[in-house]
C-alpha positions in Angstrom: 27.4 86.6 54.6 24.9 88.4 52.5 22.4 86.3 50.5 21.5 87.6 47.1 18.1 86.2 46.2 16.9 83.0 47.7 17.0 79.3 47.3 14.8 76.4 48.2 14.8 72.7 47.7 12.4 71.2 45.3 9.6 69.4 47.1 9.8 65.7 46.7 6.2 65.3 45.9 6.1 67.4 42.8 6.1 64.4 40.4 3.6 61.7 39.6 4.5 58.4 38.0 1.7 56.7 36.0 1.1 53.6 33.9 -1.4 53.4 31.1 -3.1 51.4 28.4 -3.2 52.0 24.7 0.1 53.5 23.5 3.6 52.3 22.9 4.8 54.1 26.0 3.1 52.5 28.9 4.8 54.6 31.6 5.3 58.2 32.2 6.2 60.9 34.8 4.4 64.2 35.0 5.3 67.4 36.9 2.7 68.4 39.4 2.4 71.7 41.2 -0.1 72.0 44.1 -1.6 75.2 43.0 -3.5 76.6 40.0 -0.9 75.3 37.6 -1.8 71.6 38.3 -0.4 69.1 35.8 2.7 69.9 33.9 4.2 68.3 30.8 5.1 64.6 30.6 8.7 63.8 30.8 9.9 62.1 27.5 10.9 58.5 27.6 11.9 56.0 24.9 9.4 53.3 24.2 8.9 51.5 27.5 7.2 48.3 26.3 4.4 47.2 24.0 2.5 45.8 27.0 0.1 47.5 29.3 1.6 49.1 32.3 0.2 48.1 35.7 2.1 49.9 38.5 4.8 52.5 39.1 6.4 53.5 42.4 9.1 56.1 43.3 11.9 54.9 45.6 12.0 56.3 49.1 14.7 58.7 48.1 12.9 59.6 44.8 16.0 58.6 42.8 14.4 55.6 41.1 11.1 54.5 39.7 10.1 50.8 39.6 7.4 49.8 37.1 5.5 46.7 36.0 3.9 45.2 32.9 2.5 41.7 32.3 5.9 40.1 32.0 8.4 42.6 33.4 9.5 44.5 36.5 11.8 47.4 35.5 13.8 50.0 37.2 14.6 53.5 35.9 16.8 56.2 37.4 15.0 59.5 38.0 16.2 63.0 38.6 14.4 66.4 38.4 15.8 66.5 34.9 13.9 63.4 33.7 13.9 59.6 33.4 17.1 57.7 32.8 17.8 54.5 30.9 16.3 51.3 32.2 18.6 49.4 34.5 19.5 46.0 33.1 18.4 42.8 34.8 15.4 42.6 37.0 13.3 40.1 39.0 13.1 36.7 37.5 9.6 35.2 37.0 8.4 32.2 35.0 4.8 33.0 34.1 3.4 35.9 32.0 0.8 37.5 34.3 0.1 41.1 35.1 2.4 42.3 37.9 1.1 44.8 40.4 1.1 45.8 44.0 4.6 47.3 44.1 6.1 48.3 47.4 9.5 49.5 48.5 11.2 48.6 51.7 11.8 51.8 53.7 15.6 51.1 53.7 15.3 50.9 49.9 17.0 47.5 49.7 14.1 45.4 48.5 11.0 45.7 46.2 7.8 43.6 46.7 5.3 42.8 44.0 2.5 40.4 43.1 1.0 38.4 40.2 -2.5 39.7 40.1 -4.1 37.1 37.8 -2.1 34.0 38.7 -3.9 31.4 40.9 -1.1 29.1 41.8 1.9 29.9 44.1 4.2 31.7 44.0 2.1 34.9 43.4 4.0 37.1 45.9 7.6 38.2 45.4 10.3 40.3 47.0 13.5 41.1 45.2 16.7 42.6 46.6 17.8 46.0 45.4 21.5 46.9 45.9 21.1 50.6 45.6 22.1 50.7 41.9 21.3 47.2 40.6 19.0 44.3 41.1 19.9 41.4 43.4 18.3 38.0 43.8 14.8 37.1 44.8 14.2 36.3 48.4 13.1 32.7 49.1 9.4 32.2 49.4 7.9 31.7 52.9 6.6 28.3 54.0 3.0 29.6 53.9 2.2 31.9 51.1 -0.8 33.2 49.1 -2.4 30.7 46.8 -4.6 33.2 45.0 -3.7 36.2 42.8 -2.0 39.1 44.6 -3.1 42.7 44.0 -1.2 44.5 46.7 2.0 44.2 48.8 3.2 46.5 51.5 6.1 46.9 53.9 5.3 48.8 57.1 7.1 52.0 57.8 9.5 50.3 60.2 10.4 47.7 57.6 9.9 44.8 60.0 6.7 43.4 58.6 5.5 42.6 55.1 1.9 42.3 54.1 0.4 40.7 51.0 -3.2 40.4 49.7 -4.7 37.3 48.2 -7.9 36.6 46.2 -8.2 33.4 48.2 -8.8 33.1 52.0 -7.6 34.4 54.3 -7.3 37.4 52.0 -4.4 39.1 53.9 -1.0 37.7 54.9 1.4 39.2 57.4 5.0 38.2 57.9 7.8 39.4 60.1 10.6 40.7 57.9 14.4 41.2 58.0 16.5 42.3 55.1 19.1 39.7 56.0 16.8 36.7 55.9 13.5 37.8 54.4 10.2 36.3 55.4 9.5 35.1 58.9 6.7 32.7 59.9 3.3 33.9 58.8 1.3 35.5 61.5 -2.1 34.0 62.6 -5.0 35.2 60.6 -7.3 38.0 61.9 -10.5 36.7 63.5 -12.6 38.5 60.8 -11.2 38.1 57.4 -11.3 40.7 54.6 -12.6 39.8 51.1 -10.7 40.3 47.9 -8.3 42.9 49.0 -7.1 45.3 46.4 -4.8 47.8 48.3 -3.0 47.8 51.6 -1.8 50.8 53.7 -0.1 50.7 57.0 -0.4 53.7 59.4 2.2 54.5 62.1 3.1 50.8 62.4 0.0 50.3 64.5 -2.9 49.9 62.0 -3.5 48.3 58.6 -6.2 49.6 56.3 -7.3 47.7 53.2 -9.7 48.3 50.3 -11.7 45.3 49.1 -14.0 44.5 46.3 -16.9 43.4 48.5 -18.9 45.4 51.1 -17.9 47.2 53.3 -15.2 48.0 50.7 -12.8 49.4 53.3 -11.6 47.6 56.4 -9.1 48.4 59.1 -7.3 46.4 61.9 -4.9 47.2 64.7 -1.6 45.4 64.1 1.3 45.4 66.6 3.1 42.2 66.1 -0.2 40.4 65.5 -3.7 41.1 64.2 -6.1 42.8 66.6 -9.9 42.9 66.4 -11.2 44.5 63.2 -12.4 48.1 63.7 -16.0 48.9 63.2 -17.0 49.7 59.6 -17.4 53.4 58.6 -21.0 54.6 58.5 
């Protein structure tokens, strides 16, 4: 076979989803090229919501974008041609507080998120995603964050779920299965973080967090339980 010309797949990380304040379209997607071109034009979308946008995350397969505002968690189909129509339904919630800290399960069957100004439980949520439509909320664990939640995170293997909290202990870790949801909360780390704002897991062996107080970034080994906090960076 003779090939005339050439073909290549479009890199998955050529798009950036953003939320913003101060316009009637609080959510957008921009083309990004990692060269001198930089930012491309914004994909058009009908009015998203008259509320401030707080978070936006592409699904693992890049076919959907989940977004949050003060009162909503919404899902949009996404292709390289643009943003589709919002999918009906969505996670149920009873209070009007900013939603943030979105995270996708690596198997793309659940979405985690938090209420980042609410101070009474439940402030941490995980909702089923059926591949094309929303499912029900998972039941809350017996022990859950009592303070506002700024960040949630599934690890890469999908068998643990982490949540921040503005109250002690600051970080929560739960075993996770997609069939039954939350397991029993793991014992707290010996040295607690303070006012965690973001969580990142690395190779299913470490958890790194930013926090509002010094030293501002903290890291722990985590393999089925919390290890001793790593020394702070210089």
